[in-house]
N, C-alpha and C positions, 0 to 999 in steps of 0.2 A: 505494500499499498504506500510507503513512505516512498520508494522508488517511482512508484507511477506519478505520484504528486509531485518530486522532484523532476522529473520528466515533464510535467504540464507546465511547471515552473519555470523551468530554462525554455521551453518552447515560447511561452507567453513573453518572457521577456525579449527573446529574440526575434520574435515576430512585431513586437511593439517598439522595437529601437529604430527603424526606419521613420515609424510613423511619429516618434517623438522627435526626432532632428526635424522633421519636416513641422512639426505642430509648434516647435519654438517660432519658427519663423512665420507661420501663419498667425501666431499669437500676436509678433510684432506688429503685424501689417493690420488686422483687426483690431487693434486699440486705436490705429489713427483712423478709423470708420471705413475701412477696405473690406471688401471680401473677394479673396483672391481665389476666381473659379478655377486660374490657369494652372492650379498648383499640381493637377494631377499631369498636365504635361511638363510641369520641371520637374517632378518626380521621374517619369517615364523616360523624359531625357537624358537626366544625371544618370539613369539604370543603363541606358544604351551606352553613352558616350565614357561610361567608366569602364566598360568591357572594350568598347572600341580604344581607349585609351592605354589600356592594358596590354591588348594587343599589337598594338603600334611599337610601345615604347618595352614591352616585355615585363612591365612593372604593375602589378595592383595598386600600389600607392599613388603612383602617377594616374592611375586610373581613377581615384577618386577625386585628384585635382579636375581631371576632365570633367568628370560628372558636375562639380560645382558650377565649373564654368558654364557647363552647359543650362545648368538651371540659372544662373544668372542671365545668359543669352535669351531665354523665353521670359524672365521678368522684365528685361530692358525693351525687349518687343511689346511686350503689354503696358508698361509702365509709358513708353513713347506715346503710343495709342490713346491709352485713357484718363493718363494724367500730366498729358501736353496735348495732344490733339484733341481730349475729350470725348472720345468716340466710346459708346456705351462699355462699360467695364464686362458686364454679363457676355455680350457679344464676342468680344475680343478674347476673354475668357475660353469660352466654348469652341471658338474657333482655332485657339493656337491646341488646344486638348486635341481636337480631330487632327489640326497638321501634323501634329507631334505622331501621333498614333498610328497613322498613313505612312508618315516619312521613316519611322523606325521600322515599320513591317516590312515595307521596300528595301530599305538597306538590308534589313535581318537576312534577305533572300539573295540579295546581289554580293555582299561582301563575306569572306571566309573569317570569321570571329572565333578567336580562342578561348578556351575555357582557362577563367585566372580565380583565383581566391585568396583572401589573406589568411593569415597564420592566426591563431589564438592565442591569447597570453593569460597565463594562469599566476593568480596572485598567491605566492605561497602561504599557507597556514589558513588565509581566509577561505580559500578553495576547499578547504577541508571541513569546513564547519558542515554539521547535518542538514539536510533538506536544501537549504539554499546556497550553499558553499559552491557546487559547481555552478547551478544555474546562475548566479551573479557575478561569480570572480574566477570565471573559466569562461569567457568571450573573446570573440573577435576583437582585435584590440582598439578599431575606431571605437565601439561602443562606450569606453571609458571616457570620450571625449566629452558624454554627456552630463558626467560629475562635475567638468569644469563649465560646460557651456549654460547649463540651467540656472546656476548662480550668477553667472556673468550675466546673462539675458535680464534676470532680475535687478541686477545693480545697474545696468544700462537703461533699463524703462524707468527706475524709481530713483536713481541718484544722481541723474545726468540730465544736464540740459537739454539733451535730444531726447530723451526719454520723456522728459516731461513736455515738450511740445508735440510729441507722438500721442502723448495720451490727451492733452487739451485740443488737438486737432480732432480727435475721436467724438469729444464731447460738443465744442463749438468752432468749428473752422473758421468763420467769419470773425471771431472774437479773435483766434490768433491771427489772421490775415491782417486786421486792423494795427496788432503791433509790429508789424513791417516783418513777420517770418513768412518764406514763400511757402503755403500750404501743398503745393503740387509738387514741389520739388521735395519737402519732406516724405510727402507720400510715396514717390517714386524711390527715395530712400529705401523706405521700408519694404517695397515690393521687392527692390533687389535682395537685400535682407533674406526676403523668405525665399526667394530664386535660389540662391548660395545655399541655404539650409534644404530646402525641398531636393536641391539638388544632389546633396549629401545623402538627404537620406534615401533616394533612388540609388545614388551609388553603393550604398550600403548593402541595399537589397541585391545587387547583382553581383559586386566584389567581394561582398563578406558573407552575407545569410546563404546565396546559390552558388553562387561560383560561376555564371553563366546567364545571357539574356533568353528571353522568352519572347514572343509576340505578347504584345498587351499586358507585359508584366507585372505593373503596380495595379491592375484591375481594381480600378477605383478606389484605390487606397486615399488617394488625394482628398475626396469628398469624405472619405471617412474621417481625416483629418481635420476638415473644416467642421464636420460634426463634433468632434472631441473639443475643440476650441468651444464651440458655443455648449455641450455639456457640461465642460469645465467653467464656467460663468467668465470667460475672458478672463482667467486668472492661470499664473504659470502653473501652480501646484494641479488645479483642475484640468487644465491641458493636458499635463503629464498623466493624472491618473485616468482620464478620458482614454488617452493612447494606450495604457497598460488593460484598461478594460476592455477595447477592442482587440488588442493585443491577443488576450485571453479567451474572448470568443473565438478567435481562429485557431488560437491553438487547440481548443475543446474540439473545433472539428474535424480535426486532425486525430484526436486522442481517441474520442469515444469508440469509433469502430476497432481502432486496435485495441483498446481495453473488452472488447466484446460486445459493445453495446449497438443492437440495432435499429438505426434510425433512419427516416428519407434521407437519400444522398442530397437530394437537390435542395432541402431545408436545411441539413447541415450547411452545405456550400453557400446559401443565402443568409444563415443564421448571423455573420458581423454585420450587415448592412441591415436586416432588420432591427438589431441591436440600434445601431446609429440612426435609424429612423425613429426607433422608440426614445431616444434619449433628446433628439431634436424637439419631440412634440411633448414631452415632460418638462422638461430643464430649460427650452428656450423660453417656456413662459415663467418660470421660476426665476431665471436670472436677469441680471440687468446690463442691456447690451448697452456699448458707448451709444450716447445721445445721436450721433450723426451716424451711427452704423448703414452702411449701405447708399447710404445717400452721396451722390458726385457734388462736389463742389464747385460753385462759378461765380466767380470775383464778383462782387457788387450785389450779389442773391443773397439772402438770407434764409 
């Protein structure tokens, strides 16, 4: 029983890790009032580019860098269209998602991509702890970056002027604009950071968790990340908890058949997404979103 729980915990953390990377970026964007629909495309581009980079350079570490840059590129296009040219952000986001899906599917059939996977790093002594040891302290090494990134994101958002600007924009962009701060520039910066984090999440999925790239590899995980931020009440701890919950749901989908439970296969596949919908319905009403959440900013209009 303990071994089964340990395996489920390890699988939950493994599946939640790319969500948590992307969730941190989406959290920063949404605190500035943005809904980053293109996060799915950012993650998918990051996953593909990481394997492509690892194939070209022979290094999965450089593959991670390629993945981050790919996420930033998608974010740059989205930011330019939505927060410089003021095109509808939902249309831009969905278009980018479909474009990246089609482009990566085409390139997957065209290019010969090599399998590549980052190594695990086991922390001595801590990895020997019962139940949680192997699950938490024997991971692919990029997962440990979360221990640094989570408090860093909190510090940036709550202890720096830039973070104050971002949170104020999410509440009242017109008032922020009146102080002389370029609102759209700050939103573009937030979206670029979301792209970097989402690209890292996608890259982790391909070169750390799986070791290869499959068509539509992210499988709507980007939308699950958006749900996790909402589920978490637009807080860092809530976002991380939401990602862990969805990771656990995905892990149970894989573990239950192995443990001998016979359930409808289609229901198991859909369970993480059903949970995301339930979280949106239940927790979105209980949580307070930023006052300007989802509203495009046009200078001179309130």
